[in-house]
Structure formats: structure tokens, C-alpha cells
FIKOLZA-1660 file (N, C-alpha, C; in steps of 0.1 Angstrom, whole numbers, plus 5000, padded with zeros to 4 digits):
% residues 131
   i   px   py   pz ch aa at
   1 7926 4709 0352  A  M  N
   1 7934 4715 0362  A  M CA
   1 7932 4730 0363  A  M  C
   2 7932 4737 0351  A  K  N
   2 7930 4751 0352  A  K CA
   2 7917 4755 0357  A  K  C
   3 7907 4746 0356  A  K  N
   3 7893 4749 0361  A  K CA
   3 7893 4749 0376  A  K  C
   4 7903 4743 0382  A  D  N
   4 7904 4743 0397  A  D CA
   4 7910 4755 0403  A  D  C
   5 7916 4764 0395  A  I  N
   5 7922 4776 0400  A  I CA
   5 7912 4787 0402  A  I  C
   6 7911 4792 0414  A  E  N
   6 7901 4802 0417  A  E CA
   6 7908 4816 0417  A  E  C
   7 7903 4825 0409  A  I  N
   7 7909 4838 0409  A  I CA
   7 7899 4848 0415  A  I  C
   8 7900 4851 0427  A  P  N
   8 7890 4860 0434  A  P CA
   8 7890 4874 0428  A  P  C
   9 7878 4880 0427  A  I  N
   9 7876 4893 0422  A  I CA
   9 7876 4903 0434  A  I  C
  10 7884 4913 0433  A  A  N
  10 7885 4923 0444  A  A CA
  10 7873 4933 0442  A  A  C
  11 7863 4933 0451  A  K  N
  11 7852 4942 0450  A  K CA
  11 7852 4951 0462  A  K  C
  12 7846 4963 0460  A  N  N
  12 7845 4973 0470  A  N CA
  12 7858 4978 0476  A  N  C
  13 7868 4978 0467  A  V  N
  13 7881 4984 0470  A  V CA
  13 7884 4994 0459  A  V  C
  14 7887 5006 0462  A  H  N
  14 7888 5017 0452  A  H CA
  14 7901 5025 0454  A  H  C
  15 7906 5031 0443  A  V  N
  15 7916 5041 0444  A  V CA
  15 7910 5054 0439  A  V  C
  16 7911 5064 0447  A  A  N
  16 7906 5078 0444  A  A CA
  16 7917 5088 0444  A  A  C
  17 7915 5098 0436  A  I  N
  17 7924 5110 0436  A  I CA
  17 7915 5121 0442  A  I  C
  18 7920 5128 0452  A  V  N
  18 7913 5138 0459  A  V CA
  18 7921 5151 0460  A  V  C
  19 7915 5162 0456  A  P  N
  19 7922 5175 0458  A  P CA
  19 7921 5179 0472  A  P  C
  20 7932 5183 0478  A  E  N
  20 7932 5188 0492  A  E CA
  20 7942 5199 0494  A  E  C
  21 7938 5208 0502  A  W  N
  21 7946 5220 0505  A  W CA
  21 7958 5216 0514  A  W  C
  22 7970 5221 0510  A  N  N
  22 7982 5218 0518  A  N CA
  22 7986 5231 0525  A  N  C
  23 7984 5231 0538  A  D  N
  23 7988 5243 0546  A  D CA
  23 8003 5247 0546  A  D  C
  24 8011 5236 0545  A  E  N
  24 8025 5238 0545  A  E CA
  24 8030 5246 0533  A  E  C
  25 8025 5242 0521  A  F  N
  25 8029 5248 0508  A  F CA
  25 8019 5258 0503  A  F  C
  26 8008 5260 0510  A  L  N
  26 7998 5269 0506  A  L CA
  26 7993 5267 0492  A  L  C
  27 7990 5255 0488  A  E  N
  27 7985 5251 0475  A  E CA
  27 7977 5239 0476  A  E  C
  28 7969 5237 0465  A  K  N
  28 7961 5225 0464  A  K CA
  28 7969 5213 0458  A  K  C
  29 7969 5202 0465  A  N  N
  29 7976 5190 0460  A  N CA
  29 7966 5179 0456  A  N  C
  30 7969 5170 0447  A  W  N
  30 7961 5159 0444  A  W CA
  30 7967 5147 0451  A  W  C
  31 7959 5140 0459  A  N  N
  31 7964 5129 0467  A  N CA
  31 7957 5116 0463  A  N  C
  32 7964 5105 0462  A  A  N
  32 7958 5092 0459  A  A CA
  32 7955 5085 0472  A  A  C
  33 7943 5079 0473  A  Y  N
  33 7939 5071 0485  A  Y CA
  33 7934 5058 0480  A  Y  C
  34 7937 5048 0489  A  L  N
  34 7931 5035 0487  A  L CA
  34 7919 5034 0497  A  L  C
  35 7907 5030 0492  A  I  N
  35 7895 5030 0500  A  I CA
  35 7890 5016 0501  A  I  C
  36 7888 5011 0514  A  N  N
  36 7882 4998 0517  A  N CA
  36 7868 5000 0520  A  N  C
  37 7859 4998 0510  A  D  N
  37 7845 4999 0512  A  D CA
  37 7838 4985 0515  A  D  C
  38 7846 4976 0519  A  R  N
  38 7842 4963 0523  A  R CA
  38 7836 4963 0537  A  R  C
  39 7830 4952 0541  A  D  N
  39 7825 4950 0555  A  D CA
  39 7835 4943 0564  A  D  C
  40 7847 4940 0558  A  S  N
  40 7858 4934 0566  A  S CA
  40 7871 4941 0562  A  S  C
  41 7881 4940 0571  A  K  N
  41 7894 4946 0569  A  K CA
  41 7901 4939 0558  A  K  C
  42 7910 4946 0551  A  I  N
  42 7919 4940 0542  A  I CA
  42 7933 4941 0548  A  I  C
  43 7941 4931 0546  A  E  N
  43 7954 4930 0553  A  E CA
  43 7966 4929 0543  A  E  C
  44 7977 4934 0548  A  A  N
  44 7990 4933 0541  A  A CA
  44 7989 4940 0527  A  A  C
  45 7983 4952 0527  A  V  N
  45 7980 4959 0515  A  V CA
  45 7993 4965 0509  A  V  C
  46 7995 4963 0496  A  I  N
  46 8006 4968 0489  A  I CA
  46 8001 4975 0476  A  I  C
  47 8005 4988 0474  A  A  N
  47 8001 4995 0462  A  A CA
  47 8014 4998 0454  A  A  C
  48 8014 4995 0442  A  V  N
  48 8025 4998 0433  A  V CA
  48 8020 5008 0423  A  V  C
  49 8027 5020 0422  A  S  N
  49 8022 5030 0413  A  S CA
  49 8033 5034 0402  A  S  C
  50 8028 5038 0391  A  N  N
  50 8037 5043 0380  A  N CA
  50 8028 5051 0371  A  N  C
  51 8035 5059 0363  A  G  N
  51 8029 5068 0353  A  G CA
  51 8036 5065 0339  A  G  C
  52 8028 5067 0329  A  Y  N
  52 8034 5065 0315  A  Y CA
  52 8026 5073 0305  A  Y  C
  53 8033 5077 0295  A  E  N
  53 8027 5084 0283  A  E CA
  53 8037 5082 0272  A  E  C
  54 8033 5074 0263  A  G  N
  54 8042 5071 0251  A  G CA
  54 8055 5064 0256  A  G  C
  55 8066 5070 0253  A  D  N
  55 8079 5065 0257  A  D CA
  55 8083 5070 0270  A  D  C
  56 8076 5080 0276  A  R  N
  56 8080 5086 0289  A  R CA
  56 8074 5078 0300  A  R  C
  57 8082 5075 0310  A  K  N
  57 8077 5067 0322  A  K CA
  57 8082 5074 0335  A  K  C
  58 8074 5072 0345  A  T  N
  58 8079 5077 0358  A  T CA
  58 8085 5065 0366  A  T  C
  59 8091 5068 0377  A  S  N
  59 8096 5057 0385  A  S CA
  59 8085 5049 0391  A  S  C
  60 8087 5036 0394  A  T  N
  60 8078 5028 0400  A  T CA
  60 8079 5029 0415  A  T  C
  61 8068 5032 0421  A  M  N
  61 8068 5034 0436  A  M CA
  61 8060 5023 0442  A  M  C
  62 8066 5018 0453  A  R  N
  62 8059 5007 0461  A  R CA
  62 8056 5012 0475  A  R  C
  63 8043 5010 0479  A  H  N
  63 8038 5015 0491  A  H CA
  63 8032 5003 0500  A  H  C
  64 8038 5001 0511  A  G  N
  64 8033 4991 0520  A  G CA
  64 8023 4998 0529  A  G  C
  65 8010 4995 0528  A  L  N
  65 7999 5002 0535  A  L CA
  65 7994 4995 0547  A  L  C
  66 7999 4983 0550  A  G  N
  66 7995 4976 0562  A  G CA
  66 7981 4971 0560  A  G  C
  67 7974 4970 0572  A  D  N
  67 7960 4966 0572  A  D CA
  67 7951 4979 0572  A  D  C
  68 7940 4978 0565  A  I  N
  68 7930 4988 0564  A  I CA
  68 7916 4983 0569  A  I  C
  69 7911 4989 0579  A  Q  N
  69 7899 4984 0585  A  Q CA
  69 7887 4986 0575  A  Q  C
  70 7876 4979 0578  A  A  N
  70 7864 4980 0570  A  A CA
  70 7859 4995 0570  A  A  C
  71 7854 4999 0558  A  K  N
  71 7849 5013 0556  A  K CA
  71 7859 5023 0561  A  K  C
  72 7871 5022 0556  A  N  N
  72 7882 5031 0560  A  N CA
  72 7890 5033 0547  A  N  C
  73 7900 5042 0549  A  F  N
  73 7909 5045 0537  A  F CA
  73 7923 5049 0542  A  F  C
  74 7933 5049 0533  A  R  N
  74 7946 5052 0536  A  R CA
  74 7953 5060 0524  A  R  C
  75 7960 5070 0528  A  K  N
  75 7967 5077 0517  A  K CA
  75 7978 5069 0511  A  K  C
  76 7979 5069 0498  A  I  N
  76 7990 5062 0491  A  I CA
  76 8001 5072 0488  A  I  C
  77 7998 5083 0481  A  E  N
  77 8009 5092 0477  A  E CA
  77 8003 5105 0472  A  E  C
  78 8011 5115 0470  A  I  N
  78 8007 5128 0464  A  I CA
  78 8011 5127 0449  A  I  C
  79 8003 5132 0441  A  L  N
  79 8006 5133 0426  A  L CA
  79 8010 5147 0423  A  L  C
  80 8022 5149 0418  A  Q  N
  80 8026 5162 0414  A  Q CA
  80 8019 5166 0401  A  Q  C
  81 8017 5179 0400  A  E  N
  81 8009 5185 0388  A  E CA
  81 8014 5179 0375  A  E  C
  82 8027 5178 0373  A  D  N
  82 8032 5173 0360  A  D CA
  82 8027 5159 0357  A  D  C
  83 8024 5151 0367  A  L  N
  83 8020 5137 0364  A  L CA
  83 8006 5136 0359  A  L  C
  84 7998 5146 0360  A  L  N
  84 7984 5146 0356  A  L CA
  84 7983 5144 0341  A  L  C
  85 7993 5147 0333  A  A  N
  85 7993 5145 0319  A  A CA
  85 7997 5131 0315  A  A  C
  86 8000 5122 0325  A  F  N
  86 8004 5108 0323  A  F CA
  86 7992 5099 0326  A  F  C
  87 7992 5087 0320  A  N  N
  87 7984 5076 0325  A  N CA
  87 7989 5072 0339  A  N  C
  88 7981 5073 0349  A  N  N
  88 7986 5069 0363  A  N CA
  88 7980 5056 0367  A  N  C
  89 7988 5046 0369  A  E  N
  89 7983 5032 0372  A  E CA
  89 7987 5028 0387  A  E  C
  90 7977 5022 0393  A  F  N
  90 7980 5017 0407  A  F CA
  90 7976 5002 0407  A  F  C
  91 7985 4994 0410  A  F  N
  91 7983 4979 0411  A  F CA
  91 7983 4976 0426  A  F  C
  92 7971 4971 0431  A  V  N
  92 7969 4969 0445  A  V CA
  92 7968 4954 0448  A  V  C
  93 7975 4949 0458  A  T  N
  93 7973 4935 0463  A  T CA
  93 7970 4935 0478  A  T  C
  94 7962 4926 0482  A  F  N
  94 7959 4925 0496  A  F CA
  94 7953 4911 0499  A  F  C
  95 7953 4908 0512  A  F  N
  95 7947 4895 0517  A  F CA
  95 7934 4899 0524  A  F  C
  96 7924 4890 0521  A  A  N
  96 7911 4891 0528  A  A CA
  96 7904 4877 0526  A  A  C
  97 7897 4873 0536  A  D  N
  97 7890 4860 0536  A  D CA
  97 7900 4849 0533  A  D  C
  98 7912 4849 0538  A  D  N
  98 7922 4839 0535  A  D CA
  98 7926 4837 0521  A  D  C
  99 7924 4848 0513  A  K  N
  99 7928 4847 0499  A  K CA
  99 7936 4860 0495  A  K  C
 100 7944 4858 0484  A  L  N
 100 7951 4870 0479  A  L CA
 100 7943 4876 0468  A  L  C
 101 7941 4889 0469  A  Y  N
 101 7934 4896 0458  A  Y CA
 101 7943 4906 0452  A  Y  C
 102 7940 4909 0439  A  E  N
 102 7948 4919 0432  A  E CA
 102 7939 4927 0423  A  E  C
 103 7942 4939 0420  A  K  N
 103 7934 4947 0411  A  K CA
 103 7942 4959 0406  A  K  C
 104 7940 4962 0393  A  R  N
 104 7947 4973 0386  A  R CA
 104 7937 4984 0385  A  R  C
 105 7942 4996 0389  A  F  N
 105 7933 5008 0387  A  F CA
 105 7941 5018 0378  A  F  C
 106 7933 5025 0369  A  L  N
 106 7940 5034 0360  A  L CA
 106 7932 5047 0359  A  L  C
 107 7940 5058 0360  A  F  N
 107 7936 5071 0357  A  F CA
 107 7942 5075 0343  A  F  C
 108 7933 5076 0333  A  E  N
 108 7939 5079 0320  A  E CA
 108 7944 5093 0320  A  E  C
 109 7954 5096 0311  A  K  N
 109 7960 5109 0310  A  K CA
 109 7950 5120 0309  A  K  C
 110 7952 5131 0316  A  N  N
 110 7944 5143 0316  A  N CA
 110 7930 5140 0321  A  N  C
 111 7927 5129 0328  A  S  N
 111 7914 5126 0334  A  S CA
 111 7913 5132 0348  A  S  C
 112 7923 5137 0354  A  I  N
 112 7923 5142 0367  A  I CA
 112 7922 5158 0366  A  I  C
 113 7910 5163 0369  A  S  N
 113 7907 5177 0368  A  S CA
 113 7896 5181 0377  A  S  C
 114 7895 5193 0381  A  E  N
 114 7884 5198 0390  A  E CA
 114 7871 5196 0384  A  E  C
 115 7870 5196 0370  A  S  N
 115 7857 5195 0364  A  S CA
 115 7851 5180 0365  A  S  C
 116 7859 5171 0368  A  K  N
 116 7855 5157 0369  A  K CA
 116 7853 5152 0383  A  K  C
 117 7852 5160 0393  A  L  N
 117 7850 5156 0407  A  L CA
 117 7836 5151 0409  A  L  C
 118 7836 5140 0417  A  G  N
 118 7823 5134 0421  A  G CA
 118 7824 5129 0435  A  G  C
 119 7813 5124 0441  A  P  N
 119 7814 5118 0455  A  P CA
 119 7823 5106 0455  A  P  C
 120 7830 5105 0466  A  I  N
 120 7839 5094 0469  A  I CA
 120 7833 5086 0481  A  I  C
 121 7831 5072 0479  A  P  N
 121 7826 5064 0490  A  P CA
 121 7835 5064 0502  A  P  C
 122 7830 5063 0514  A  V  N
 122 7837 5062 0527  A  V CA
 122 7843 5076 0531  A  V  C
 123 7849 5083 0522  A  M  N
 123 7857 5095 0526  A  M CA
 123 7848 5107 0528  A  M  C
 124 7836 5107 0522  A  E  N
 124 7827 5118 0522  A  E CA
 124 7833 5131 0517  A  E  C
 125 7841 5130 0507  A  L  N
 125 7848 5141 0500  A  L CA
 125 7845 5139 0485  A  L  C
 126 7849 5149 0477  A  E  N
 126 7848 5148 0463  A  E CA
 126 7861 5145 0457  A  E  C
 127 7861 5137 0447  A  G  N
 127 7874 5133 0440  A  G CA
 127 7871 5126 0428  A  G  C
 128 7880 5118 0423  A  I  N
 128 7879 5110 0411  A  I CA
 128 7882 5096 0414  A  I  C
 129 7873 5087 0410  A  L  N
 129 7876 5072 0412  A  L CA
 129 7882 5067 0399  A  L  C
 130 7892 5058 0401  A  A  N
 130 7898 5051 0390  A  A CA
 130 7889 5041 0383  A  A  C
 131 7893 5039 0371  A  K  N
 131 7885 5028 0363  A  K CA
 131 7890 5015 0367  A  K  C
% end
């Protein structure tokens, strides 16, 4: 019976942290984005985020992102500077191809920094991709 259960693997969906200038606060912010690098849209996307480091934990945030078209992206949230010293985890679920997909993305503590920027697919910006 267990052999009949299919667990689909979520491919070509990424979470990236991108530094962006905020004109309102006149500072650079780190923003988390969900990127759909698939050839088809993903539907009913939900991202759950939290941070942790030892016994310290952040609040759990739930974000309903709706549908994201193919080769597109959507902002999840802003990460405050204090949170960069935490492990930041994003658990993403979505529907595609009439199946439910889920994937966990992790930014290890202190892994978000200007020195680690690289190209981000679809966005044509520099940022950091989650593991």
C-alpha cells in the first residue's frame, strides 16, 4: 500500500532573499521572494515562515500568495536585520498538475550577506537562493 503513495517532488520553485532599496525608509532591506521557474503556473500557494536559533524562535507567519504564473515571482515578506542571525525557514505548498506539492527552504543563520549574492533565476537580480 505504501508503494502506491506518490509524493511529487517540487522542482523549479525557489525562495530567494534579495537586497532592495526602500525609498520610504531610505535604507536597504532584505526581501524574501517565491520564484516560479516552471513552465506552468502554480496555484493556491501558501508560504509559512519562521526563524530559530537555539531556544529563541520568531513568530510563525503564514502568507497566502495565490496563483503565480510561469516564470514569475511574488514577494513573501521583508526580513528585519535582526533575523539574519537566525535560521530562516520557509515551508511552501502549492497545487500544480492536479497534485499538491510541498517543499522546505532554509537559509542558515548568518548566511544572508552582501558577500554571498549571486544571480537569481527569473528575477534578473542578485540575491541568495535557499538550500
